[in-house]
C-alpha positions in Angstrom: 0.0 0.0 0.0 1.5 3.4 -1.0 2.3 5.7 1.9 1.2 9.3 2.2 1.8 12.2 4.5 -1.0 14.8 4.9 -0.2 18.4 5.8 -2.8 21.1 6.5 -3.2 23.5 9.4 -7.0 23.1 9.4 -7.6 20.0 11.6 -11.1 19.3 10.3 -9.9 19.2 6.7 -6.8 17.2 7.5 -8.9 14.5 9.3 -11.4 14.5 6.4 -8.5 13.8 4.0 -7.2 11.1 6.3 -10.6 9.4 6.3 -10.9 9.8 2.5 -7.5 8.3 1.7 -6.9 5.7 4.4 -8.7 2.9 2.6 -6.3 3.2 -0.3 -3.1 4.7 1.2 -1.1 4.2 4.4 -1.4 7.6 6.1 1.9 7.9 8.0 1.0 11.1 9.7 -0.8 14.5 9.6 1.4 17.7 9.9 -0.1 21.0 11.0 2.7 23.2 9.8 5.6 23.1 7.3 8.3 22.4 9.8 6.4 19.4 11.2 5.9 18.3 7.6 9.6 18.2 6.9 10.3 16.4 10.2 7.7 13.7 9.5 8.9 13.4 5.9 12.4 12.7 7.1 11.1 10.2 9.6 8.7 8.2 7.5 10.0 8.8 3.9 6.5 8.5 2.4 5.8 7.8 -1.3 3.7 11.0 -1.5 3.0 14.2 0.4 -0.3 16.0 0.1 0.1 19.6 1.5 -1.6 22.9 1.5 0.5 25.7 0.0 -0.3 28.2 2.8 1.1 26.7 6.0 2.2 28.2 9.2 5.9 28.4 10.3 7.0 27.1 6.8 4.8 27.2 3.7 4.2 24.2 1.5 6.6 25.4 -1.3 9.5 25.9 1.2 8.7 22.5 2.7 8.9 20.9 -0.7 12.3 22.5 -1.3 13.5 21.4 2.1 12.6 17.8 1.5 14.3 17.8 -1.9 17.5 19.1 -0.3 17.4 16.2 2.2 17.5 13.9 -0.8 14.0 12.5 -0.4 12.3 11.4 -3.6 8.8 11.8 -2.2 6.3 13.1 -4.8 4.5 16.3 -3.8 0.9 17.3 -4.4 0.2 20.9 -3.4 -3.3 22.2 -2.8 -4.5 25.8 -2.8 -7.7 27.9 -2.7 -6.2 30.4 -5.1 -6.1 30.3 -8.9 -2.6 31.8 -8.9 -0.6 31.2 -12.0 2.7 32.2 -10.4 2.2 29.8 -7.5 1.3 26.9 -9.9 4.4 27.5 -12.0 6.5 27.6 -8.9 5.0 24.3 -7.7 6.2 22.5 -10.8 9.4 24.4 -11.1 10.3 23.4 -7.6 9.7 19.7 -8.3 6.1 19.3 -7.4 4.0 16.7 -9.3 0.5 18.2 -8.9 -1.4 21.4 -8.2 -4.9 20.7 -7.0 -7.6 23.3 -6.1 -9.1 22.9 -2.7 -12.5 23.1 -4.3 -11.8 19.7 -6.0 -14.0 16.7 -5.3 -12.8 13.6 -3.5 -12.8 11.7 -6.7 -10.7 14.3 -8.4 -8.2 14.2 -5.5 -8.0 10.4 -5.8 -7.4 10.7 -9.5 -4.6 13.2 -8.9 -2.9 11.0 -6.4 -3.2 7.9 -8.7 -1.7 9.9 -11.6 1.2 11.2 -9.5 1.9 7.7 -8.0 2.2 6.3 -11.5 4.8 8.9 -12.3 2.6 11.5 -14.0 1.7 15.2 -13.4 -1.7 16.6 -12.6 -3.4 20.0 -12.7 -7.0 20.6 -11.6 -9.2 21.1 -14.7 -10.8 24.2 -13.0 -7.5 26.0 -13.3 -7.5 28.6 -16.1 -4.5 27.0 -18.0 -3.8 23.5 -19.2 -1.1 21.3 -17.8 1.1 21.1 -20.8 1.3 24.9 -21.1 2.0 25.2 -17.4 4.8 22.6 -17.4 6.3 24.3 -20.4 6.2 27.7 -18.7 7.7 26.2 -15.6 10.6 24.8 -17.6 11.1 27.9 -19.7 10.7 30.8 -17.3 13.5 31.4 -14.9 12.8 31.6 -11.2 11.5 35.2 -10.6 13.9 37.6 -9.0 11.6 38.9 -6.3 14.1 41.2 -4.6 17.2 40.2 -2.7 17.8 36.4 -2.3 16.9 35.4 1.2 18.5 32.3 2.8 16.2 29.5 3.9 16.6 30.5 7.6 15.8 34.1 6.7 12.7 33.0 4.9 11.6 31.0 8.0 12.2 34.0 10.3 10.4 36.4 7.9 7.4 34.1 7.7 7.1 33.8 11.4 7.5 37.5 12.0 4.8 38.2 9.3 2.5 35.7 11.1 2.7 37.9 14.2 5.1 35.8 16.3 7.3 37.6 18.9 11.1 37.2 18.6 11.0 34.9 21.6 8.4 32.7 19.8 10.4 32.8 16.6 13.5 31.7 18.5 11.7 28.9 20.2 10.1 27.5 17.1 13.4 27.6 15.1 15.4 26.4 18.1 17.6 29.5 18.1 18.6 32.0 20.7 16.5 35.1 20.8 19.6 37.2 20.0 20.3 35.0 16.8 16.6 35.3 15.7 16.8 39.1 16.2 20.0 39.2 14.2 18.3 37.4 11.3 15.4 39.9 11.4 17.8 42.8 11.5 19.7 41.5 8.5 16.5 40.9 6.6 15.3 44.5 7.2 18.7 45.9 6.3 18.9 43.9 3.1 15.4 44.9 2.1 15.7 48.5 3.3 12.6 47.9 5.5 11.9 49.7 8.7 8.7 48.4 10.1 7.0 45.0 10.8 4.1 46.1 8.6 6.5 46.4 5.6 7.9 43.0 6.5 4.3 41.5 6.3 3.8 43.2 3.0 7.0 41.8 1.6 6.2 38.3 2.9 2.8 38.5 1.1 4.5 39.8 -2.1 6.9 36.8 -2.3 4.3 34.2 -1.3 5.5 33.3 2.2 2.0 34.0 3.6 -1.3 34.7 1.9 -3.7 37.4 2.5 -6.2 34.8 3.5 -3.9 33.9 6.5 -4.3 37.4 7.8 -8.1 37.6 7.1 -9.5 36.1 10.3 -13.0 36.9 9.3 -12.9 34.8 6.2 
């Protein structure tokens, strides 16, 4: 039975996905944030990972990149509520195998997983672009230069700060000293010529570390 790891910070959805997939797949775990996803992937080495793009602490795309750097050959299926062409291109450019809209039916998700497990690629038919065009664009278009190149650690610090975490919380989550976490934040602000936390949040949204939906608590 193929193994799969599920990652979504909405517990109800994550448990629904577990119930939907457990008859066909060995669900090795459910992660509630990107850092937990990476840790569980390293531990279980699942055949596939089904993850939301927008995740706390570390987003789905950065988690994908982190698992690839660890040498795992796990196939990634990314989910999103947003019909965002740039995100879809980045999913496939980063090594993902599928981009599935969260409005998809259970049958469509099962079809996507079967396609990926057999070695193929999948894109939700609701997406306003076909798979061949998207794959070609991902292969042709260079990774966008969205400002200065941040290190993986700086991206993690930036995402946590943008999510409203205090520097003590950032340090604890990343297992750093508070002084080191503050140093990373200072370097980010200096590099980006940013002076306020509000500008940090705006930049994090701009480069896709967090989504506007994450900040909209009334949604």
